[in-house]
N, C-alpha and C positions, 0 to 999 in steps of 0.2 A: 561511832556516834550514831545514835538512833535517828531515824527520820522523824520529822514533825508531823504527827498524825492529825493536827488541827486543820490541815488542808485536805479536802475531800479526795482529790486525785491521788494524794500520797496514801491516805487511808485505804482507798480501793485497791491500789497496787499491793499494799501489805496484806490485806484481807485475802487476796487471790494468790498469795505466796510468791509474788513477782520479785521480792527482794531475797528470796531463797528460803530454804528450810534446813533444819539440822535434825537428823534422826539419831537418837541416843538409845543404846541398849544396855544390857547388864554391865554395870561398872563404868559407864561412860559419863563424862562431864563436858559441859559446853565450853567452848573457847572463851577466854577472858575478853570482856568488852562487848560481846554480842548481846543484843537485847531482843526480846520476843514478846509478841502480843497474844499468842495463843499456844497452849500446849495441848496436843491431842494424844490420846492413848491408842496405840495400835494393837498391843497385846497387854493383858492384865499387868499393871505396873505399880511399882513403888518409886516415888521420886521426891526430890526437894528442889526448891527454887527460892531465890531472893525476890521480893516484891519491891518495885520502885514506885512508892506511893508516899504521899504526905500524910495520909491517914490510914488507920487499920493496921493489920499485921505486916511486919517487915519481911516475913518469910513464910513459906508453906512447907509442910512435910506430910505427904499423902501416901497412904498404904492401900494396896488392893483396889486400885481404881480400875473399873471395868473398861474393856475395849469400847471404842467409839465415843467415849466421854471427852469433853473439851473443857479446859479451864482458860478463862479469858482474863487479861490484865496486862501488866507491864512487868516482865520478868527478866532476870539475869542470873548467872551462876546456877544453871540447872544441872542436877545430877540424877541419874537413873540407877537405882540399885537392883531392880528386877523388872523384867518385861521389856517393852519397847515403846518409846514415845516419839512424837514429831513436834518440833518447835518451829513456829513461823517467825522468821526474822523481821524486825522492824527496819 
């Protein structure tokens, strides 16, 4: 179950990675039930993720994302097909 980010102290802990991170590389998939607020690219990467939102796209599929780039939102079911990414747990 994801933490409720509407409280500032919870948001700050999540932003600083205090709920943990998950590093995914070639062929890795995130564990079922984990939610993330940011996906950072460590090495040029291709990855997909489901977006937990009431509006907009329900998933993303990104190719050749450069190192140091970050994607912000509410994500689950993250898969990395190339490169390496870091996912910040909510």
